[in-house]
C-alpha positions as CSV (number, residue, x, y, z in Angstrom):
1,M,-14.3,20.5,-5.6
2,D,-14.0,17.0,-3.9
3,F,-12.9,15.5,-7.2
4,L,-10.3,18.2,-7.7
5,I,-8.9,17.7,-4.2
6,I,-8.7,13.9,-4.8
7,F,-7.1,14.4,-8.3
8,V,-4.4,16.7,-7.1
9,S,-3.8,14.6,-3.9
10,S,-3.5,11.4,-6.0
11,I,-0.9,12.8,-8.3
12,L,1.2,14.0,-5.3
13,A,0.7,10.6,-3.6
14,G,1.8,8.8,-6.8
15,L,5.0,11.0,-6.9
16,L,5.7,10.1,-3.3
17,S,5.0,6.4,-3.7
18,G,7.2,6.3,-6.8
19,I,10.1,7.8,-4.7
20,V,9.8,5.8,-1.5
21,G,8.2,2.6,-2.8
22,T,5.0,3.1,-0.8
23,G,2.9,6.0,0.6
24,S,0.1,6.6,-1.9
25,S,-2.5,4.9,0.3
26,I,-1.1,6.4,3.4
27,V,-1.2,10.0,2.0
28,L,-4.7,9.6,0.5
29,L,-6.4,7.8,3.3
30,P,-7.1,11.0,5.4
31,V,-8.5,12.7,2.2
32,L,-10.7,9.8,1.2
33,V,-11.9,9.1,4.7
34,G,-12.9,12.7,5.1
35,I,-14.9,12.7,1.8
36,Y,-16.3,9.1,1.7
37,G,-15.9,7.6,5.2
38,A,-13.6,4.8,6.2
39,K,-15.7,1.9,4.9
40,A,-15.9,3.4,1.4
41,A,-12.3,4.7,1.4
42,I,-10.7,1.3,1.7
43,P,-12.4,-0.3,-1.4
44,I,-11.5,2.9,-3.4
45,M,-7.9,2.5,-2.2
46,A,-7.9,-1.2,-3.1
47,I,-8.9,-0.5,-6.7
48,S,-6.5,2.5,-7.0
49,A,-3.6,0.6,-5.4
50,F,-4.1,-2.3,-7.8
51,L,-3.9,0.0,-10.8
52,A,-1.1,2.0,-9.3
53,N,1.0,-1.1,-8.7
54,I,0.4,-2.1,-12.4
55,G,2.0,1.3,-13.3
56,R,4.9,0.8,-10.9
57,V,5.6,-2.7,-12.3
58,C,5.6,-1.3,-15.8
59,V,8.0,1.5,-14.9
60,W,10.4,-0.9,-13.1
61,W,9.6,-4.2,-15.1
62,R,13.2,-5.2,-15.7
63,S,14.1,-4.8,-12.0
64,V,11.5,-7.2,-10.6
65,N,12.9,-10.2,-8.6
66,W,10.2,-12.7,-9.5
67,K,11.5,-15.4,-7.2
68,A,10.9,-13.2,-4.2
69,V,7.5,-12.2,-5.6
70,W,6.2,-15.8,-5.8
71,F,7.3,-16.7,-2.3
72,Y,5.5,-13.7,-1.0
73,A,2.4,-13.5,-3.2
74,V,1.2,-17.1,-3.2
75,P,0.4,-17.3,0.6
76,S,-0.7,-13.7,0.8
77,I,-3.6,-14.0,-1.7
78,P,-6.0,-16.1,0.4
79,M,-5.0,-14.1,3.5
80,A,-5.8,-10.8,1.8
81,A,-9.3,-12.2,0.9
82,L,-9.8,-13.2,4.6
83,G,-8.7,-9.8,5.8
84,A,-11.0,-8.0,3.4
85,K,-14.0,-10.1,4.5
86,T,-13.1,-9.3,8.2
87,L,-13.0,-5.6,7.4
88,I,-16.6,-5.6,6.1
89,E,-17.8,-6.9,9.4
90,L,-16.3,-4.0,11.4
91,P,-18.4,-1.0,12.4
92,D,-17.6,2.1,10.3
93,S,-16.7,4.2,13.3
94,M,-14.0,1.8,14.2
95,G,-12.4,1.8,10.8
96,S,-10.7,5.3,11.0
97,L,-9.3,4.6,14.4
98,L,-8.0,1.2,13.4
99,L,-6.3,2.6,10.4
100,G,-4.7,5.5,12.3
101,V,-3.3,3.4,15.1
102,F,-2.0,0.8,12.6
103,L,-0.1,3.5,10.6
104,L,1.6,4.8,13.7
105,C,2.6,1.2,14.7
106,L,4.2,0.7,11.3
107,I,6.9,3.3,12.2
108,P,8.7,1.1,14.9
109,G,7.4,-2.1,13.3
110,R,9.4,-1.8,10.0
111,Y,12.6,-1.0,11.9
112,F,12.1,-4.0,14.1
113,L,11.7,-6.3,11.1
114,R,14.8,-4.8,9.5
115,A,16.9,-5.2,12.7
116,K,15.9,-8.9,12.9
117,Q,16.7,-9.3,9.1
118,F,13.2,-10.7,8.6
119,G,13.0,-11.6,4.9
120,S,16.5,-12.9,4.5
121,K,15.2,-16.4,3.7
122,P,12.4,-17.7,1.5
123,I,10.5,-18.9,4.6
124,H,10.5,-15.3,5.9
125,L,8.9,-14.2,2.6
126,I,6.2,-16.9,3.0
127,A,5.5,-15.9,6.6
128,G,5.5,-12.2,5.6
129,G,3.0,-13.0,2.9
130,V,0.6,-14.7,5.3
131,C,0.7,-11.9,8.0
132,I,1.0,-8.9,5.7
133,G,-1.6,-10.4,3.3
134,F,-4.2,-10.5,6.1
135,L,-3.3,-7.0,7.3
136,T,-3.5,-5.6,3.8
137,G,-7.0,-7.0,3.5
138,L,-8.0,-5.5,6.8
139,V,-6.4,-2.0,6.4
140,A,-5.7,0.2,3.4
141,S,-1.9,-0.1,3.3
142,T,1.0,-2.2,4.7
143,G,3.6,-0.9,2.3
144,P,6.3,-0.1,4.9
145,L,6.0,-3.6,6.3
146,S,6.3,-5.3,2.9
147,L,9.2,-3.0,2.1
148,A,10.9,-4.1,5.3
149,V,10.4,-7.8,4.4
150,F,11.7,-7.4,0.8
151,S,14.6,-5.3,1.9
152,G,15.5,-8.1,4.4
153,F,15.8,-10.3,1.3
154,G,18.6,-8.1,0.1
155,L,16.7,-5.9,-2.3
156,V,17.4,-2.2,-2.5
157,K,16.1,1.0,-4.3
158,G,14.8,0.2,-7.8
159,V,14.8,-3.6,-7.4
160,L,13.1,-3.2,-4.0
161,I,10.3,-0.9,-5.3
162,A,9.8,-3.1,-8.4
163,T,9.5,-6.3,-6.4
164,E,7.3,-4.9,-3.7
165,A,5.0,-3.5,-6.3
166,A,4.7,-6.8,-8.1
167,G,4.0,-8.7,-4.9
168,S,1.4,-6.1,-3.8
169,L,-0.3,-6.4,-7.2
170,F,-1.4,-9.9,-6.4
171,V,-2.5,-9.0,-2.8
172,F,-4.6,-6.0,-3.9
173,G,-6.0,-8.1,-6.8
174,A,-7.3,-10.6,-4.3
175,K,-8.7,-7.8,-2.1
176,V,-10.6,-6.2,-5.0
177,F,-12.0,-9.6,-6.1
178,T,-13.2,-10.2,-2.5
179,F,-14.8,-6.8,-2.3
180,N,-16.6,-7.4,-5.6
181,H,-17.7,-10.8,-4.5
182,L,-19.2,-9.4,-1.3
183,G,-21.0,-6.7,-3.2
184,V,-19.3,-3.6,-1.7
185,L,-18.1,-2.2,-5.1
186,P,-21.0,-0.1,-6.4
187,Y,-20.5,1.9,-9.6
188,D,-19.4,5.2,-7.9
189,I,-16.8,3.4,-5.8
190,I,-15.3,1.8,-8.9
191,V,-15.2,5.1,-10.8
192,S,-13.5,6.8,-7.9
193,G,-11.0,4.0,-7.5
194,V,-10.1,4.1,-11.2
195,M,-9.7,7.9,-11.1
196,V,-7.5,7.8,-8.1
197,G,-5.4,4.9,-9.5
198,A,-4.9,6.7,-12.9
199,S,-3.8,9.9,-11.1
200,I,-1.4,8.0,-8.9
201,T,0.1,6.4,-12.0
202,V,0.7,9.8,-13.5
203,G,2.7,10.8,-10.4
204,T,4.6,7.6,-10.4
205,Y,6.1,8.2,-13.8
206,G,7.7,11.5,-12.6
207,A,9.4,9.9,-9.6
208,K,12.1,7.6,-11.1
209,R,14.7,10.4,-11.6
210,I,14.2,11.7,-8.0
211,L,14.7,8.3,-6.5
212,S,18.1,7.9,-8.0
213,R,19.3,10.9,-6.1
214,M,18.0,10.0,-2.7
215,S,20.1,8.3,0.0
216,T,18.7,5.3,2.1
217,R,18.5,7.6,5.2
218,Q,16.4,10.2,3.3
219,H,14.2,7.4,2.1
220,D,13.5,6.2,5.6
221,R,12.8,9.7,7.0
222,V,10.3,10.5,4.3
223,I,8.4,7.2,5.1
224,D,8.4,8.0,8.8
225,L,7.0,11.5,8.3
226,V,4.2,10.2,6.0
227,L,3.2,7.5,8.4
228,A,3.2,9.8,11.4
229,G,1.2,12.6,9.7
230,S,-1.4,10.3,8.2
231,G,-1.7,8.2,11.4
232,V,-2.3,11.1,13.7
233,S,-4.8,12.7,11.3
234,L,-6.9,9.5,11.1
235,V,-6.8,9.0,14.9
236,F,-8.2,12.5,15.5
237,A,-10.8,12.0,12.7
């Protein structure tokens, strides 16, 4: 029954992330934390996010802005590894609360970055890579923040989703490598991560047509609702 719940939730999360550019980790975190606990849920999400971003890049390959990707990804890789190492040192009981509070803070945070036009210059992408890379290593998802940075660079809709996915691919790759190096990826965690990632990818392929019909305002509201719902559920957990 647990695997069935995870499978269905992952497909729905993949559909959502394909529409709004993020959200798979945010939707799945309460489910995975409830089944595995916070410490195990984050390595599972790291593997699944790495695989899911491969799927998103494949879907939107021709839309990727590689210049923006390199400015963001190069500094974010070592910072993601540092954040992942820091996470392992935290007590398990603190993990769920930290994740929930962080998701709730993302709601005003991404609007603040957009208002300040953070990301409009290459140096902003580099700074964003440093900060968001560390946070991505520490928590399960920083998608709304990275979306805000890339949108500040002038990217929208399909190009935005494609470029954010490509940048996140490198960040989550560093995170998975660090978890493996630290010995926190036993066989069952790897299997669960691959299953979740494959299910998310299935959902992603069904989202492209829906995205083309959404307005920017609808896009923002969906992200806010997902962040609020997942953040509150994790804090109460």
